[in-house]
LUMROSE-182750 format. One record per residue (C-alpha): x negated, y negated, z negated; residue in three letters. Coordinates in steps of 0.5 Angstrom, whole numbers, padded with zeros to 4 digits. Each point is the difference from the previous one (the first is absolute). Layout:
REM LUMROSE-182750
[[X Y Z] 'ALA'],
...
REM end
This chain:
REM LUMROSE-182750
[[-0050 0024 -0027] 'UNK'],
[[0005 0005 -0001] 'UNK'],
[[-0001 0007 0000] 'UNK'],
[[0004 0006 0001] 'UNK'],
[[0004 0003 -0005] 'UNK'],
[[0000 -0005 -0005] 'UNK'],
[[0007 -0005 0001] 'UNK'],
[[0005 0001 -0005] 'UNK'],
[[0007 0001 0002] 'UNK'],
[[0003 -0006 -0002] 'UNK'],
[[-0005 -0004 0005] 'UNK'],
[[0002 0004 0005] 'UNK'],
[[0008 -0001 -0002] 'UNK'],
[[-0001 -0007 -0001] 'UNK'],
[[-0003 -0001 0008] 'UNK'],
[[0007 0004 0002] 'UNK'],
[[0004 -0005 -0004] 'UNK'],
[[-0003 -0005 0004] 'UNK'],
[[0002 0003 0006] 'UNK'],
[[0007 0002 -0002] 'UNK'],
[[0002 -0007 -0002] 'UNK'],
[[-0003 -0003 0006] 'UNK'],
[[0005 0005 0004] 'UNK'],
[[0005 -0003 -0005] 'UNK'],
[[-0001 -0007 0001] 'UNK'],
[[0000 0001 0008] 'UNK'],
[[0007 0004 0000] 'UNK'],
[[0005 -0004 0004] 'UNK'],
[[0008 0001 0000] 'UNK'],
[[0004 0006 0002] 'UNK'],
[[-0005 0005 -0003] 'UNK'],
[[0001 0006 -0004] 'UNK'],
[[0004 -0001 -0006] 'UNK'],
[[-0003 0001 -0007] 'UNK'],
[[0004 0006 -0001] 'UNK'],
[[-0002 0002 0006] 'UNK'],
[[-0008 -0001 -0001] 'UNK'],
[[0001 0004 -0007] 'UNK'],
[[0004 0006 0003] 'UNK'],
[[-0004 0001 0006] 'UNK'],
[[-0007 -0003 -0003] 'UNK'],
[[-0001 0005 -0005] 'UNK'],
[[0000 0006 0004] 'UNK'],
[[-0005 -0003 0005] 'UNK'],
[[-0004 -0002 -0007] 'UNK'],
[[0000 0007 -0002] 'UNK'],
[[-0002 0003 0007] 'UNK'],
[[-0006 -0005 0000] 'UNK'],
[[-0002 0002 -0007] 'UNK'],
[[0000 0007 0002] 'UNK'],
[[-0004 -0001 0006] 'UNK'],
[[-0005 -0005 -0004] 'UNK'],
[[-0001 0006 -0005] 'UNK'],
[[-0001 0005 0005] 'UNK'],
[[-0005 -0004 0005] 'UNK'],
[[-0004 -0002 -0006] 'UNK'],
[[0000 0008 -0003] 'UNK'],
[[-0003 0002 0007] 'UNK'],
[[-0005 -0006 0001] 'UNK'],
[[-0003 0002 -0007] 'UNK'],
[[0000 0007 0001] 'UNK'],
[[-0003 0000 0007] 'UNK'],
[[-0004 -0007 -0001] 'UNK'],
[[0003 -0003 0007] 'UNK'],
[[-0002 -0006 -0002] 'UNK'],
[[-0008 0001 -0002] 'UNK'],
[[-0002 0007 0004] 'UNK'],
[[-0003 -0003 0005] 'UNK'],
[[0004 0004 0006] 'UNK'],
[[0003 -0003 0006] 'UNK'],
[[0007 0001 -0004] 'UNK'],
[[-0003 -0005 -0006] 'UNK'],
[[-0003 -0004 0005] 'UNK'],
[[0007 -0001 0004] 'UNK'],
[[0003 -0001 -0007] 'UNK'],
[[-0004 -0006 -0002] 'UNK'],
[[0001 -0003 0006] 'UNK'],
[[0007 0001 0000] 'UNK'],
[[0000 -0003 -0007] 'UNK'],
[[-0004 -0006 0002] 'UNK'],
[[0005 -0002 0005] 'UNK'],
[[0006 0001 -0004] 'UNK'],
[[-0003 -0004 -0005] 'UNK'],
[[-0002 -0005 0005] 'UNK'],
[[0007 -0001 0002] 'UNK'],
[[0003 0000 -0007] 'UNK'],
[[-0005 -0006 -0001] 'UNK'],
[[0002 -0004 0006] 'UNK'],
[[0007 0001 -0002] 'UNK'],
[[-0002 -0003 -0007] 'UNK'],
[[-0003 -0005 0003] 'UNK'],
[[0005 -0002 0005] 'UNK'],
[[0006 0001 -0006] 'UNK'],
[[-0004 -0005 -0005] 'UNK'],
[[-0002 -0005 0005] 'UNK'],
[[0008 0000 0003] 'UNK'],
[[0002 -0001 -0008] 'UNK'],
[[-0005 -0005 -0001] 'UNK'],
[[0001 -0004 0007] 'UNK'],
[[0008 0000 -0002] 'UNK'],
[[0000 -0002 -0007] 'UNK'],
[[-0006 -0005 -0001] 'UNK'],
[[-0001 -0002 0007] 'UNK'],
[[-0007 0002 0000] 'UNK'],
[[-0005 0004 0003] 'UNK'],
[[-0005 0001 -0006] 'UNK'],
[[0000 0007 0001] 'UNK'],
[[-0004 0000 0006] 'UNK'],
[[-0005 -0003 -0003] 'UNK'],
[[0000 0004 -0006] 'UNK'],
[[-0001 0007 0004] 'UNK'],
[[-0008 -0001 0001] 'UNK'],
[[-0001 -0001 -0007] 'UNK'],
[[0005 0006 -0002] 'UNK'],
[[-0004 0005 0005] 'UNK'],
[[-0006 -0002 -0004] 'UNK'],
[[0003 0001 -0007] 'UNK'],
[[0002 0007 0002] 'UNK'],
[[-0007 0002 0001] 'UNK'],
[[-0002 -0002 -0007] 'UNK'],
[[0007 0002 -0004] 'UNK'],
[[-0002 0007 -0003] 'UNK'],
[[0006 0005 -0002] 'UNK'],
[[0000 -0002 -0007] 'UNK'],
[[0001 -0008 0002] 'UNK'],
[[0006 0003 0005] 'UNK'],
[[0003 0004 -0006] 'UNK'],
[[0000 -0006 -0005] 'UNK'],
[[0002 -0005 0005] 'UNK'],
[[0006 0005 0001] 'UNK'],
[[0002 0000 -0007] 'UNK'],
[[0000 -0008 -0001] 'UNK'],
[[0004 -0001 0007] 'UNK'],
[[0005 0006 -0002] 'UNK'],
[[0001 -0004 -0007] 'UNK'],
[[0002 -0006 0004] 'UNK'],
[[0004 0003 0004] 'UNK'],
[[0004 0003 -0005] 'UNK'],
[[0001 -0006 -0004] 'UNK'],
[[0002 -0004 0007] 'UNK'],
[[0005 0006 0001] 'UNK'],
[[0003 -0001 -0007] 'UNK'],
[[0001 -0007 0001] 'UNK'],
[[0003 0000 0007] 'UNK'],
[[0005 0005 -0003] 'UNK'],
[[0002 -0004 -0006] 'UNK'],
[[0001 -0007 0005] 'UNK'],
[[0004 0005 0004] 'UNK'],
[[0004 0004 -0005] 'UNK'],
[[0006 -0005 0000] 'UNK'],
[[0001 0000 0008] 'UNK'],
[[0000 0008 0000] 'UNK'],
[[0007 0003 0002] 'UNK'],
[[0001 0007 0001] 'UNK'],
[[0006 0000 0004] 'UNK'],
[[-0005 -0003 0006] 'UNK'],
[[-0003 0007 0001] 'UNK'],
[[0007 0003 0001] 'UNK'],
[[0003 -0004 0006] 'UNK'],
[[0004 0003 0006] 'UNK'],
[[-0006 -0001 0004] 'UNK'],
[[-0004 0005 -0004] 'UNK'],
[[0005 0006 0000] 'UNK'],
[[-0002 0004 0005] 'UNK'],
[[-0007 0002 -0002] 'UNK'],
[[-0001 0006 0004] 'UNK'],
[[0001 -0004 0006] 'UNK'],
[[-0006 -0004 -0001] 'UNK'],
[[-0007 0002 0003] 'UNK'],
[[-0006 0002 -0004] 'UNK'],
[[-0004 -0005 -0002] 'UNK'],
[[-0007 0000 0002] 'UNK'],
[[-0006 0003 -0005] 'UNK'],
[[-0006 -0004 0000] 'UNK'],
[[-0006 0004 0000] 'UNK'],
[[-0006 -0004 -0004] 'UNK'],
[[-0007 0004 0001] 'UNK'],
[[-0001 0000 -0008] 'UNK'],
[[0005 0005 0000] 'UNK'],
[[-0005 0005 0004] 'UNK'],
[[-0006 -0003 -0003] 'UNK'],
[[0000 0003 -0007] 'UNK'],
[[-0005 0005 0001] 'UNK'],
[[-0006 -0005 0001] 'UNK'],
[[0002 -0006 -0003] 'UNK'],
[[0005 0002 -0007] 'UNK'],
[[-0004 0002 -0006] 'UNK'],
[[-0002 0007 -0001] 'UNK'],
[[0006 0004 -0003] 'UNK'],
[[0005 -0006 0001] 'UNK'],
[[0002 0003 0007] 'UNK'],
[[0007 0003 -0002] 'UNK'],
[[0002 -0007 -0004] 'UNK'],
[[-0002 -0003 0007] 'UNK'],
[[0004 0004 0004] 'UNK'],
[[0006 -0004 -0003] 'UNK'],
[[-0002 -0006 0003] 'UNK'],
[[0006 0000 0005] 'UNK'],
[[0005 -0001 -0005] 'UNK'],
[[-0004 -0006 -0003] 'UNK'],
[[0002 -0003 0007] 'UNK'],
[[0007 0003 0000] 'UNK'],
[[0001 -0003 -0007] 'UNK'],
[[-0002 -0007 0002] 'UNK'],
[[0003 0000 0006] 'UNK'],
[[0007 0002 -0002] 'UNK'],
[[0000 -0004 -0006] 'UNK'],
[[-0001 -0006 0004] 'UNK'],
[[0005 0002 0005] 'UNK'],
[[0005 0001 -0006] 'UNK'],
[[-0002 -0007 -0003] 'UNK'],
[[0001 -0003 0006] 'UNK'],
[[0007 0003 0002] 'UNK'],
[[0003 -0001 -0007] 'UNK'],
[[-0002 -0007 0000] 'UNK'],
[[0002 -0002 0007] 'UNK'],
[[0004 0006 0003] 'UNK'],
[[-0002 0004 0006] 'UNK'],
[[-0003 -0006 0005] 'UNK'],
[[0003 0001 0007] 'UNK'],
[[-0004 -0007 0003] 'UNK'],
[[-0007 0001 0003] 'UNK'],
[[-0001 -0007 -0002] 'UNK'],
[[-0001 0003 -0007] 'UNK'],
[[-0006 0004 -0003] 'UNK'],
[[-0002 0003 -0006] 'UNK'],
[[-0003 -0006 -0003] 'UNK'],
[[0007 -0002 -0002] 'UNK'],
[[0000 0003 -0006] 'UNK'],
[[-0006 -0004 -0003] 'UNK'],
[[0003 -0006 0003] 'UNK'],
[[0007 0002 -0004] 'UNK'],
[[-0004 0000 -0007] 'UNK'],
[[0002 -0005 -0005] 'UNK'],
[[-0001 -0001 -0007] 'UNK'],
[[0001 -0008 -0002] 'UNK'],
[[-0006 -0003 0000] 'UNK'],
[[-0004 0003 0007] 'UNK'],
[[0002 -0002 0006] 'UNK'],
[[-0006 0003 0004] 'UNK'],
[[-0001 0007 -0003] 'UNK'],
[[0000 0004 0006] 'UNK'],
[[-0006 -0003 0002] 'UNK'],
[[-0004 0002 -0006] 'UNK'],
[[0003 0007 0001] 'UNK'],
[[-0003 0000 0007] 'UNK'],
[[-0006 -0003 -0002] 'UNK'],
[[-0001 0006 -0004] 'UNK'],
[[0001 0005 0005] 'UNK'],
[[-0005 -0004 0004] 'UNK'],
[[-0005 0002 -0006] 'UNK'],
[[0002 0007 0001] 'UNK'],
[[-0001 0000 0008] 'UNK'],
[[-0007 -0003 -0001] 'UNK'],
[[-0001 0006 -0004] 'UNK'],
[[0003 0005 0004] 'UNK'],
[[-0004 -0003 0006] 'UNK'],
[[-0007 0000 -0004] 'UNK'],
[[0002 0007 -0001] 'UNK'],
[[0001 0002 0007] 'UNK'],
[[-0006 -0003 0002] 'UNK'],
[[-0004 0004 -0005] 'UNK'],
[[0003 0006 0002] 'UNK'],
[[-0001 -0001 0008] 'UNK'],
[[-0008 -0001 -0003] 'UNK'],
[[0000 0006 -0003] 'UNK'],
[[0003 0004 0005] 'UNK'],
[[-0005 -0003 0005] 'UNK'],
[[-0006 0002 -0004] 'UNK'],
[[0003 0007 -0001] 'UNK'],
[[0001 0000 0008] 'UNK'],
[[-0007 -0002 0001] 'UNK'],
[[-0003 0005 -0005] 'UNK'],
[[0004 0006 0003] 'UNK'],
[[-0003 -0002 0007] 'UNK'],
[[-0004 0007 0003] 'UNK'],
[[-0007 -0001 -0002] 'UNK'],
[[0001 -0006 -0004] 'UNK'],
[[-0001 0004 -0007] 'UNK'],
[[-0006 0004 0002] 'UNK'],
[[-0003 -0007 0002] 'UNK'],
[[0001 -0003 -0007] 'UNK'],
[[-0002 0006 -0003] 'UNK'],
[[-0007 0000 0003] 'UNK'],
[[0000 -0008 -0001] 'UNK'],
REM end
């Protein structure tokens, strides 16, 4: 089972990549343009990165998650609820994509197996699996860019509807529990590298938005979502490569579901261990 201080930054980043792509898939017309996403999203990512680094430093210095104080118990309980909410959102996103694209509810049947599997997977299993999935995701992204290169046109970024950037509302920053759980999850000594995880999510979201606008222009109709980018792919001999790309994302989503379940189990064990009188009873036993 997963233990604290043993998850690589790449494994944490893979889960955030899954969440960022799900947000892109669900995006509809009349949202922020790619220029606006980059212009306003980059400072937000920098602010989240600074907050993550500061919180991690304070959490390690004052042992917020393991001191046994009331603050420690509250912190573990808060993150337990936060990871639970993120698990529910990931399951709903994966089920929605699975249902819309394949007309299947297979994910619901897989959930008990994923929960059981998460209890057996150890840190190194997550780290090795993340490496494989990252290579698969990067290869799929490269193939997707090659297939869309002929349809990309820079002039679509500079239409009249995107001329007044400063009059647009600020984008909403997506908060994920991984940003602030580096103190008890990330491999010891890698917390500073983990603080850059907000830039990982920002880069994926901004890159996807940029590619979407280069290919299709600024979408205005709510009938179209970010999945239209995958459907626009064409290389001459594949007719449904979008289904293959979505299957790769689903594989990453399954990884994230297992990982979130393991985090919840870890936080639950820590919360139970920090109950007053519990440690003394276990010591006498």
